[in-house]
C-alpha positions in Angstrom: -75.2 147.8 125.1 -72.8 148.6 127.8 -69.5 150.5 127.0 -66.5 151.0 129.1 -62.8 151.1 129.5 -61.9 154.7 127.9 -58.7 156.0 128.5 -58.5 158.7 131.4 -55.1 159.9 130.2 -55.6 161.0 126.5 -56.0 164.5 127.4 -54.9 166.8 130.5 -57.7 167.1 133.1 -59.1 170.2 134.8 -60.2 171.0 138.4 -63.5 172.8 139.2 -63.0 176.4 140.3 -63.3 175.1 144.1 -60.7 172.4 143.8 -63.2 169.8 144.7 -64.0 168.1 141.2 -61.9 166.7 138.8 -63.2 166.5 135.1 -61.3 163.9 133.1 -61.5 163.2 129.2 -62.9 159.6 128.7 -63.7 158.7 125.2 -66.6 160.5 123.9 -67.6 161.8 127.4 -66.1 163.6 130.5 -66.4 162.1 133.8 -66.4 164.2 137.0 -64.6 162.8 139.8 -64.9 163.8 143.4 -61.3 164.7 144.7 -62.5 164.0 148.4 -63.2 160.6 147.3 -62.1 159.9 144.0 -65.5 158.6 143.2 -67.2 159.4 140.2 -70.1 162.2 140.6 -71.5 162.7 136.9 -70.9 162.4 133.0 -71.2 164.8 130.5 -72.2 163.0 127.6 -73.0 165.0 124.2 -70.1 164.5 121.8 -70.0 162.1 118.8 -66.2 161.9 119.0 -63.5 161.3 121.5 -63.1 164.5 123.7 -59.6 166.5 123.2 -60.1 169.3 125.7 -61.7 170.4 128.8 -61.4 174.1 130.1 -63.5 175.1 133.6 -64.6 178.5 133.2 -63.3 180.3 136.0 -65.7 183.2 137.5 -64.5 186.7 137.4 -62.8 188.4 140.4 -65.3 190.7 140.9 -68.5 187.9 140.8 -70.8 187.6 143.7 -70.5 184.9 145.5 -73.7 182.9 144.2 -71.5 183.6 141.0 -68.4 182.2 141.9 -70.5 178.7 142.8 -71.4 178.4 139.2 -69.8 175.1 137.5 -69.3 175.7 133.7 -66.8 174.4 131.5 -66.1 173.9 127.6 -65.1 170.8 126.0 -63.6 170.2 122.4 -63.8 166.9 120.5 -62.6 165.2 117.5 -66.3 165.5 116.1 -65.4 169.3 115.6 -67.7 170.6 118.1 -67.3 172.7 121.0 -69.7 172.4 123.9 -70.7 174.6 126.9 -71.7 172.9 129.9 -73.2 173.2 133.3 -71.1 170.5 134.7 -72.9 170.3 138.1 -76.0 169.7 136.3 -74.5 167.5 133.5 -76.3 169.6 131.1 -75.6 171.2 127.5 -75.8 175.0 127.7 -74.6 175.7 123.9 -72.7 174.3 121.0 -70.2 175.7 118.8 -69.9 174.0 115.3 -66.1 173.9 114.0 -66.5 171.3 111.4 -62.7 170.0 111.8 -61.4 168.0 114.5 -60.2 169.8 117.5 -56.9 168.5 119.0 -56.4 171.1 121.7 -58.4 174.2 122.9 -57.4 177.4 125.6 -59.6 179.6 126.7 -58.1 182.7 128.3 -60.0 185.5 130.2 -60.0 188.0 127.6 -62.0 191.5 127.7 -63.1 193.5 124.7 -64.8 197.2 124.6 -68.5 196.9 123.7 -70.4 200.0 123.9 -67.5 202.3 126.1 -67.7 199.4 128.6 -65.0 196.4 129.2 -67.2 193.4 129.0 -64.9 189.7 129.2 -65.9 187.9 126.1 -64.6 184.1 126.0 -62.4 183.6 122.8 -61.5 179.8 122.4 -58.1 179.3 120.9 -58.2 176.0 119.1 -55.7 173.5 117.4 -57.5 171.6 114.5 -56.5 169.0 111.9 -57.4 170.0 108.0 -58.8 166.6 106.9 -58.8 168.0 103.3 -55.1 167.8 102.8 -53.8 164.2 102.4 -52.1 162.3 105.0 -49.7 160.7 103.0 -48.0 163.7 101.8 -44.8 164.3 104.5 -44.9 167.8 104.0 -48.8 168.8 104.2 -49.7 171.3 106.7 -52.7 169.4 108.6 -52.5 171.5 111.8 -54.1 175.0 112.0 -54.8 177.4 115.1 -57.9 179.2 114.9 -59.7 182.0 117.0 -63.5 181.3 117.7 -65.6 183.9 119.3 -67.7 181.8 121.4 -70.4 184.4 122.5 -71.0 184.4 118.4 -70.2 181.1 117.6 -67.9 181.9 114.9 -64.4 182.3 113.9 -62.7 185.5 114.1 -59.3 186.6 112.2 -57.4 184.3 110.1 -55.0 181.4 111.0 -52.3 182.1 113.5 -50.2 179.1 112.5 -49.9 176.1 110.2 -48.0 173.1 111.3 -47.4 169.4 109.8 -50.0 168.4 112.7 -51.9 169.7 115.3 -49.8 170.8 118.3 -51.0 171.3 121.9 -52.0 174.8 122.9 -50.8 176.1 126.3 -51.5 179.4 127.7 -50.2 181.5 130.9 -52.1 181.5 133.7 -53.0 185.3 133.2 -54.1 184.7 129.9 -51.6 187.1 128.3 -49.3 184.7 126.5 -50.0 181.5 124.5 -47.4 179.1 122.7 -46.7 175.7 121.1 -43.9 173.6 120.0 -43.2 173.4 116.7 -39.8 171.1 115.8 -36.9 172.9 117.1 -38.8 176.2 117.9 -41.3 177.7 120.5 -44.0 179.8 118.8 -45.3 182.4 121.5 -48.2 185.1 120.8 -48.8 188.0 123.1 -52.5 188.6 123.4 -54.1 192.2 124.2 -56.1 191.7 127.4 -58.3 194.8 126.8 -60.0 195.5 123.6 -59.4 192.4 122.1 -58.4 191.8 118.4 -56.8 189.5 116.6 -55.0 191.5 114.4 -53.1 193.1 117.5 -51.7 189.5 118.6 -47.6 189.6 118.4 -45.8 186.5 117.7 -42.0 185.6 118.3 -40.2 182.6 118.0 -37.6 180.8 120.2 -35.1 178.6 118.8 -33.3 175.3 119.9 -30.9 172.7 118.5 -33.4 169.8 119.5 -37.1 169.0 118.9 -39.3 170.3 121.7 -41.9 168.2 123.1 -43.8 170.9 125.8 -43.6 174.2 127.3 -44.8 176.2 130.6 -45.3 179.8 131.4 -44.4 181.4 134.6 -47.2 182.4 136.4 -45.9 186.0 137.5 -43.2 186.7 135.4 -42.1 187.0 131.4 -40.3 183.6 131.5 -40.9 180.5 129.6 -39.6 176.8 130.0 -39.1 174.3 127.3 -38.5 170.4 127.5 -36.9 168.6 124.5 -36.6 165.0 123.4 -33.2 164.5 124.9 -34.5 165.0 128.6 -33.2 168.9 128.6 -34.9 171.7 130.2 -34.7 175.3 128.6 -35.7 178.1 130.6 -35.9 181.7 128.8 -36.3 184.7 130.9 -37.4 188.1 129.7 -38.9 186.9 126.7 -40.5 189.5 124.2 -39.1 192.3 125.6 -38.3 194.0 122.3 -41.7 192.8 120.3 -44.3 192.7 123.1 -43.4 195.5 125.5 -45.0 198.6 124.7 -41.9 200.7 125.2 -40.0 198.6 122.7 -37.0 197.9 125.1 -34.0 196.7 123.1 -32.6 193.3 123.8 -29.2 193.3 125.5 -26.0 192.5 123.1 -25.5 189.2 121.9 -22.4 188.6 124.0 -24.5 189.3 127.3 -27.8 186.9 126.2 -26.4 183.7 128.0 -27.6 180.6 125.7 -30.0 182.5 123.5 -29.7 181.7 120.3 -29.3 184.2 117.2 -31.6 187.3 117.4 -34.1 185.3 119.6 -36.2 187.9 122.0 -35.3 187.0 125.3 -32.4 188.0 128.0 -31.1 184.7 128.9 -31.6 181.0 128.3 -30.6 178.2 131.5 -30.4 174.8 130.7 -31.2 172.2 133.1 -30.9 168.3 132.5 -31.8 165.4 134.7 -34.3 163.3 132.4 -33.0 160.3 130.3 -35.5 160.9 127.4 -38.4 163.2 126.3 -39.9 165.7 128.8 -43.5 165.2 128.9 -44.8 167.9 130.9 -43.6 171.2 132.4 -45.4 173.1 134.9 -44.7 176.1 137.3 -46.1 176.3 140.8 -48.7 178.8 141.6 -46.3 181.3 143.5 -43.5 180.7 140.5 -40.7 179.3 142.7 -40.8 175.9 141.5 -40.9 174.0 138.2 -42.4 170.5 137.8 -41.5 168.2 135.1 -42.2 164.6 134.4 -41.4 162.1 131.8 -40.6 158.0 130.9 -39.0 157.5 134.1 -42.1 157.9 136.2 -40.6 160.5 138.5 -41.7 164.1 139.4 -38.8 166.5 139.5 -39.0 169.7 141.2 -36.9 172.3 140.4 -36.1 175.3 142.4 -36.2 178.2 139.9 -33.5 180.4 141.7 -31.0 177.8 142.3 -31.6 175.0 140.0 -31.5 172.8 142.9 -34.0 169.7 142.6 -36.0 167.1 144.9 -38.1 164.2 143.7 -41.1 162.2 144.0 -40.1 158.5 142.7 -41.8 155.5 142.2 -45.2 156.4 140.6 -44.7 153.2 138.3 -45.5 154.2 135.2 -44.4 156.9 132.7 -45.9 160.5 133.2 -48.2 162.4 130.9 -49.8 165.6 132.4 -49.7 167.4 135.5 -52.4 170.1 136.4 -52.6 172.0 139.6 -55.5 173.2 141.3 -57.0 176.5 142.3 -56.9 175.2 145.8 -53.4 175.0 146.3 -53.4 172.2 148.4 -54.0 169.4 145.9 -53.0 168.7 142.0 -52.8 165.5 139.9 -50.6 163.6 137.6 -51.4 161.6 134.8 -49.6 158.2 133.9 -49.7 156.1 130.7 -51.0 153.1 132.6 -54.5 155.0 132.6 -54.1 156.1 136.1 -54.5 159.7 137.6 -53.1 160.4 141.0 -54.3 163.0 143.4 -51.5 164.5 145.3 -51.3 166.7 148.3 -49.2 169.5 148.1 -46.4 170.6 148.5 -45.2 167.1 149.5 -46.5 165.2 146.8 -48.1 162.4 148.7 -50.3 160.6 147.0 -54.0 160.7 148.3 -56.3 158.7 146.0 -56.2 157.3 142.4 -58.6 157.1 139.8 -57.7 153.9 137.9 -59.1 153.1 134.5 -58.4 149.8 132.7 -54.7 149.6 132.0 -53.8 150.0 128.4 -51.9 147.8 125.9 -48.3 147.0 126.5 -46.1 148.5 123.8 -43.5 145.8 123.4 -42.0 146.3 119.4 -40.0 143.3 118.2 -41.0 141.1 121.3 -42.7 137.9 119.4 -45.2 136.5 122.0 -45.5 139.6 124.5 -47.2 141.8 122.1 -50.4 139.4 121.5 -53.5 140.4 123.6 -53.5 138.4 126.8 -56.7 138.2 128.5 -58.6 136.3 131.4 -62.3 136.4 131.7 -64.1 135.7 135.0 -67.5 134.4 133.8 -69.4 134.1 137.1 -67.9 137.6 138.4 -67.8 139.5 135.1 -64.3 140.3 135.5 -61.3 140.9 133.1 -58.0 140.1 134.1 -55.1 142.4 132.4 -51.8 141.6 132.4 -49.6 145.1 133.0 -46.3 146.0 131.9 -45.0 146.4 135.3 -46.0 142.6 136.2 -49.3 142.7 137.9 -52.7 141.6 136.7 -55.5 144.1 136.9 -58.9 142.6 137.6 -61.2 145.0 136.2 -65.3 145.1 136.7 -66.9 145.2 133.2 -70.0 146.1 134.6 -69.1 149.0 137.1 -66.4 150.0 134.9 -64.3 150.3 137.5 -61.1 148.7 138.8 -61.5 145.8 141.6 -57.6 144.9 142.5 -54.2 144.6 141.3 -52.0 141.4 141.8 -48.4 141.2 141.7 -47.5 138.2 139.6 -43.6 139.0 139.5 -41.8 140.0 142.6 -39.4 142.3 140.5 -38.6 145.9 140.4 -40.2 147.7 137.4 -38.1 150.7 135.6 -40.2 151.8 132.8 -37.4 153.0 131.0 -35.7 149.3 130.5 -35.9 147.0 128.0 -38.3 144.2 128.6 -36.9 141.2 130.0 -39.8 139.7 131.4 -43.6 139.5 130.7 -46.6 137.4 131.5 -47.7 135.4 128.8 -50.9 133.6 129.9 -53.7 134.2 132.2 -56.4 131.4 132.8 -59.4 131.3 135.4 -61.5 128.4 135.7 -65.5 128.7 134.8 -66.6 129.6 138.7 -63.4 132.3 139.0 -62.1 129.7 142.4 -59.0 129.0 140.5 -56.5 131.1 138.5 -53.0 130.0 136.7 -50.4 132.3 135.2 -47.3 132.0 133.0 -44.4 134.2 133.4 -41.4 134.4 130.8 -38.1 135.7 131.9 -36.2 136.3 128.5 -32.6 134.9 128.2 -29.9 137.5 128.3 -27.6 136.6 125.3 -29.0 133.4 125.0 -28.6 132.4 128.6 -30.7 132.6 132.1 -34.3 132.5 130.1 -37.0 130.7 132.5 -40.8 129.8 132.1 -42.8 130.0 135.6 -46.3 128.5 136.1 -48.3 129.8 139.0 -51.3 128.6 140.5 -53.6 130.9 142.6 -56.5 130.3 144.7 -59.4 132.5 145.2 -59.4 134.8 148.3 -62.3 136.3 150.2 -63.7 138.6 147.3 -63.9 138.9 143.7 -60.9 139.7 142.1 -58.4 138.7 145.0 -56.4 135.6 145.0 -53.3 134.5 147.0 -50.5 132.2 145.6 -50.7 128.5 146.3 -48.0 126.8 144.2 -44.6 127.9 141.9 -43.7 125.4 139.1 -40.1 126.4 137.6 -39.9 125.2 133.7 -43.0 123.0 134.1 -42.0 121.7 130.4 -38.3 121.9 130.9 -36.9 124.3 128.2 -40.2 124.7 126.4 -42.8 127.3 126.6 -46.3 126.9 127.9 -48.8 127.1 124.9 -52.1 126.9 127.0 -53.8 126.0 130.3 -57.5 124.8 130.9 -59.0 124.0 134.3 -61.5 120.7 134.5 -65.1 122.0 135.6 -65.9 121.1 139.1 -62.7 119.5 140.0 -59.5 120.8 141.3 -57.6 119.7 138.1 -55.5 121.7 135.4 -54.1 120.6 132.2 -50.9 122.7 130.4 -49.6 122.0 127.1 -46.3 122.8 125.6 -44.6 123.7 122.5 -41.8 120.8 123.7 -44.3 118.1 122.6 -46.2 117.3 125.6 -49.0 118.0 128.0 -49.2 117.9 132.2 -52.2 116.9 134.3 -51.9 119.0 137.5 -53.9 118.2 140.5 -54.3 119.8 143.7 -53.3 118.3 146.9 -55.9 118.3 150.3 -56.2 121.7 151.7 -54.7 122.7 155.0 -56.4 125.4 157.0 -54.2 128.0 158.5 -53.9 130.9 161.1 -55.4 133.7 158.5 -58.3 131.3 157.7 -56.7 130.6 154.0 -56.8 127.1 152.6 -53.0 126.8 151.5 -52.9 123.6 149.0 -50.3 122.6 146.7 -50.0 121.5 143.0 -48.4 118.3 141.8 -48.0 116.9 138.4 -50.3 113.6 138.1 -49.6 112.5 134.6 -48.1 113.5 131.4 -49.0 112.6 127.7 -47.5 113.4 124.4 -48.6 112.5 120.7 -46.2 111.5 118.0 -43.7 114.2 119.8 -45.8 117.1 118.2 -45.9 120.2 120.0 -49.1 120.5 121.8 -50.7 124.1 121.0 -54.0 124.1 123.0 -55.8 122.3 125.3 -59.6 122.1 126.5 -62.1 120.3 128.8 -65.7 119.4 128.0 -68.5 120.9 130.0 -68.8 118.1 132.2 -64.8 117.2 132.3 -64.9 113.8 131.2 -63.2 114.6 127.9 -60.0 116.6 127.3 -59.1 117.8 123.8 -55.6 118.3 123.1 -54.3 119.8 119.9 -51.1 117.9 118.9 -49.9 120.9 116.4 -52.7 120.0 113.5 -54.1 117.0 114.9 -56.9 117.2 117.6 -56.4 114.3 120.0 -59.3 113.3 122.6 -58.1 112.1 126.0 -59.6 110.4 129.6 -58.0 112.9 131.9 -58.8 110.6 134.5 -56.5 107.9 133.3 -54.7 109.7 130.9 -55.6 107.3 128.2 -56.2 108.4 124.5 -59.8 107.6 123.3 -59.7 109.2 120.1 -57.9 111.1 117.2 -60.0 113.7 114.7 -58.6 114.1 111.3 -56.0 116.8 110.7 -56.8 120.4 110.0 -54.8 122.8 107.3 -52.6 124.1 109.9 -51.5 124.4 113.6 -54.6 125.0 116.1 -53.9 127.8 118.4 -57.4 127.6 120.2 -59.8 124.9 121.3 -62.8 125.0 122.9 -66.1 122.8 123.3 -69.4 124.5 122.7 -71.3 124.5 125.7 -72.9 120.8 126.8 -72.9 119.7 123.1 -71.1 117.0 121.3 -69.2 119.9 119.1 -65.8 121.1 119.4 -64.5 124.1 117.8 -61.0 124.8 116.6 -59.2 127.8 115.5 -56.1 128.1 113.2 -54.3 131.4 112.7 -51.5 130.8 110.6 -50.7 131.4 107.0 -53.9 129.0 106.0 -56.6 130.2 108.5 -59.4 128.1 109.5 -62.4 128.1 112.0 -63.7 124.8 111.9 -66.4 122.8 114.0 -66.0 119.1 115.0 -68.4 116.4 115.9 -66.7 114.8 118.9 -69.4 111.7 118.7 -68.1 110.4 115.2 -64.9 112.1 115.1 -65.8 114.0 111.9 -66.0 117.5 110.6 -69.5 119.4 110.6 -68.3 122.7 108.8 -65.5 125.2 108.5 -64.5 128.4 107.1 -61.1 130.0 105.7 -61.4 133.1 107.5 -58.9 134.6 109.5 -60.0 135.1 113.4 -58.2 137.1 116.0 -60.4 135.2 118.8 -63.3 133.0 119.6 -65.2 131.8 122.5 -67.9 129.2 123.1 -71.1 129.6 125.5 -70.7 127.6 128.7 -74.1 126.3 128.9 -75.7 126.8 125.0 -75.0 126.1 121.8 -73.5 129.3 120.3 -70.0 130.3 119.8 -68.8 133.5 118.7 -65.8 134.5 116.1 -63.9 137.8 115.8 -62.6 138.0 112.4 -60.3 140.7 111.1 -61.2 142.2 107.6 -57.9 141.3 106.0 -55.4 138.4 106.8 -52.5 140.3 109.2 -49.6 138.9 107.0 -49.9 142.0 104.9 -49.5 145.7 105.3 -52.2 146.5 107.8 -53.0 148.9 110.5 -52.5 148.4 114.1 -56.5 149.6 114.5 -57.5 147.1 111.9 -61.4 146.8 111.9 -63.2 143.5 112.0 -66.4 141.7 112.4 -68.0 139.6 115.0 -69.9 136.4 114.0 -72.4 134.3 115.9 -72.5 130.8 115.3 -75.0 128.0 116.1 -73.2 124.8 116.2 -76.1 123.0 114.1 -75.9 125.3 111.3 -72.7 126.8 109.5 -74.8 130.1 108.7 -74.1 133.0 110.9 -77.0 133.7 113.1 -75.9 137.5 113.6 -73.1 139.8 112.7 -71.5 143.2 114.3 -68.8 145.3 112.9 -66.4 146.5 115.1 -63.1 148.7 115.1 -59.8 148.1 116.4 -60.2 144.3 116.2 -56.4 143.7 116.0 -55.3 142.6 119.5 -58.9 142.1 120.5 -61.1 139.4 122.1 -64.1 138.3 122.9 -65.7 136.1 125.8 -69.3 135.5 127.0 -70.1 136.4 130.6 -73.1 135.9 133.0 -75.6 138.2 132.4 -77.8 140.6 134.8 -81.5 140.6 134.5 -81.5 144.1 136.2 -79.8 145.6 133.1 -83.2 145.0 130.9 -86.5 145.8 132.5 -88.2 143.9 129.4 -86.6 140.5 130.5 -88.8 137.7 132.0 -86.7 137.2 134.9 -88.3 133.9 135.7 -87.6 132.7 132.4 -83.9 134.3 131.7 -82.3 134.0 134.8 -79.0 133.1 133.3 -79.0 135.5 130.8 -75.7 135.3 128.4 -74.2 138.5 127.0 -71.1 138.9 124.8 -67.9 141.0 125.7 -65.7 142.6 123.1 -62.5 144.3 124.3 -60.9 145.9 121.2 -56.8 146.4 121.0 -57.2 149.7 123.0 -58.9 147.8 125.9 -62.1 149.7 125.3 -65.0 147.3 125.7 -68.8 146.8 124.9 -71.0 144.3 126.6 -74.4 143.5 124.7 -77.0 140.6 124.6 -76.4 138.7 120.8 -79.6 137.0 120.7 -81.5 140.6 120.3 -81.0 142.5 117.4 -82.3 145.9 119.1 -79.6 147.7 121.1 -80.6 148.4 124.4 -78.3 151.2 125.4 -78.1 151.0 129.0 -77.3 154.4 131.1 -73.6 154.3 132.9 -75.2 156.2 135.8 -77.4 152.7 136.5 -74.2 150.6 136.2 -71.8 152.5 138.3 -71.6 153.4 141.9 -72.0 157.0 141.6 -71.4 158.9 144.5 -73.1 161.8 145.2 -70.8 165.1 146.1 -70.4 165.3 149.8 -70.7 169.0 151.2 -67.3 170.7 152.1 -67.3 170.7 156.5 -67.6 173.8 157.9 -66.8 175.5 161.3 -65.7 172.9 163.9 -66.0 169.9 161.7 -63.8 171.5 159.0 -60.6 171.7 162.0 -61.2 168.6 164.0 -63.7 166.6 162.3 -67.1 165.3 162.8 -68.0 164.6 166.4 -68.0 161.0 167.3 -71.7 159.7 167.8 -72.1 158.4 171.2 -74.4 155.5 171.5 -76.0 154.5 174.7 -74.7 151.2 176.2 -77.9 150.0 177.8 -81.5 151.0 177.2 -82.7 153.4 180.2 -86.7 153.0 181.2 -88.5 156.2 180.3 -89.1 158.5 183.4 -92.5 159.8 183.8 -93.0 163.3 183.8 -95.8 166.0 183.6 -95.5 168.2 180.5 -94.7 171.9 181.0 -95.4 175.3 179.3 -91.4 175.8 180.0 -90.1 172.7 178.6 -86.3 173.8 179.7 -87.2 173.4 183.2 -88.0 169.3 182.7 -84.7 168.4 181.1 -83.3 167.0 184.5 -86.7 166.0 185.7 -86.7 162.2 187.2 -84.9 159.9 189.7 -81.5 161.2 190.6 -80.2 157.4 190.1 -80.8 157.8 186.5 -78.4 160.8 185.7 -75.0 160.1 186.1 -72.5 161.8 188.0 -71.6 165.5 187.3 -68.0 165.1 187.0 -68.4 162.1 184.5 -70.9 164.0 182.8 -68.5 166.9 182.3 -65.7 164.8 181.7 -67.5 162.6 178.7 -68.8 166.1 177.3 -65.5 167.7 177.0 -63.7 164.8 175.8 -66.3 164.3 172.9 -65.5 168.1 172.2 -62.2 167.8 171.9 -61.8 164.5 170.4 -60.3 164.6 167.2 -61.0 162.1 163.8 -58.4 159.5 163.7 -56.2 159.8 160.7 -54.6 156.3 159.1 -51.9 155.7 156.8 -53.0 156.7 153.4 
């Protein structure tokens, strides 16, 4: 069993102490990436729930050189466990049990007195969810802030705060302050750095008129910044002068405290406004001169703290979530909602590399058709094609859990904060992956200007790369396209429409171009219809000789070459939404997803029903070669009040029997999909490679785009290590000396072979270096210039 597709942006990542590694929370594991190559180095697997926080333990300032190379971190998860890791060795050092889901954690560097000496002791400030209180109660305080002594592994002191929900904890870089946002207030605590005791912590509140979403502390000054839901940024200066200062300095008079509300403990409050919606992150630069902010616009705004002037890093292509700086001030990273982490070169915010996960589902409320999951599976190359909200299609390798490529379908500028005006409604690939078809829909504005576009794509030089072949505007007049299927072994495709017809498309003879691409157009060969009923689904048989078309609730059979009707199967209970032939057998599977759901199997040879079930299926797929097919069924009909993360069950059938062969319970089935893919004998050492070279595996992608790959014919779970499947790159040693400045010297290869020169061994070998015939050695002028140029030659720098 192989798992993948985890989110890389569910929690803020963390840099290693030297800035050469980036630790990213990915599901129940932490993925460690190299910042130099953006390749996976290792994974930390030990949590039973999703990881929500990772904190790298910084070495103390007085530590030895060897101690500074140590690589340790703390992680927290929804399983209620804190784990201490040696992340270079990917080993668990110790665990601390909390017992409640942990949503946020910070570990400031705190000292306490032990036997008359100051000892650095790790204390974790965590935000947990009290699951004993009912979630249905609107005013239930389910969020709690607690303190844990990580050395002793137990809680110390009482609760710091109780909130409606667990809040994200933010600590200052010095560890002196920590805070949370709670509705329209900032809660800030002062932490005694020496001889720490929980009862010595002091707290203040800073109020605002709008709900606050994030905060950040200045690295050296007593200044805090907060962002709200309207896009405003507030900066409180000299906070806590009255309560946090030992001298108990009184605050200024109310008339002199600009922007400060009531008796809040701060000198001034400045408001900036650029963002059009909620501010997602705030972060001060390491020197405190600048403030970084980001949100829905996909733009990093850099504010000059003294003047309020700003500059921008635009066109990141997706709303922003987190911004994290590195101990190495030349690099930072930003996390985006499209499950991508960009590594940025500071201070220009230039994108160096990116860590791309599988694209997350598109949120499209109140949009019929666009919110349904649209997947295309490449059976041969074991890829999944996922449309993105910026009109791209991402090709994702299921076995390597890595992005292969991204292809733009619609040449249109994307603005994340705009209303949805266009979406990709359908993606279909041929069984061999050589052809692809997409359908994009432009929504009408005030009932005018709608457009449906059908596009055919040819395969490029490698898997996951396609180039556009043909564009067809309004392929079925004003009606939408319901389904597209490719004929096996032939350059033919059929599209069906809700307008009452289907069209057979054929590819013309290709013409070879200068760039070695076979450009060939597609044209409509014939049009068919059945009693003017909406055509809802199409499918070809395994040999391509029979075309099945669903005319609403009637299944019709056609000869695709002559476009002749050859048979009609009895009516189903409701309109058919999915048709598929079961491998090379004579059976046809139909799926109905309306208020009267049905999964039925038909015998094409005698035009009769073999058997049927009245269950609601979210998706179904058939084996291309065998006689099995799988159904993803929801546990309840979606017409009722159901959760978005609705669970389901996968049923595996053999066409000959109505009894399921096997079943698996799955989570987040709503919006999910399943498909068969070609197996890989290298995944299981016990498989007989001579007998089972074409092993079939089943892929389940849930509503959050997490997936699992397993062998449906085996009852036991063979868990395959991710390190066996991914191209994990070992960390490269950092260049030193000459190479760190100019790069590695170019290796000069001899252009021609030179015959060996006989010589007599000597006790002093340096005397024989230049022994031999003089015509063998190059002139000294050429030798000297070549030698000096090799030393002065720099490594070429390409455009990144």
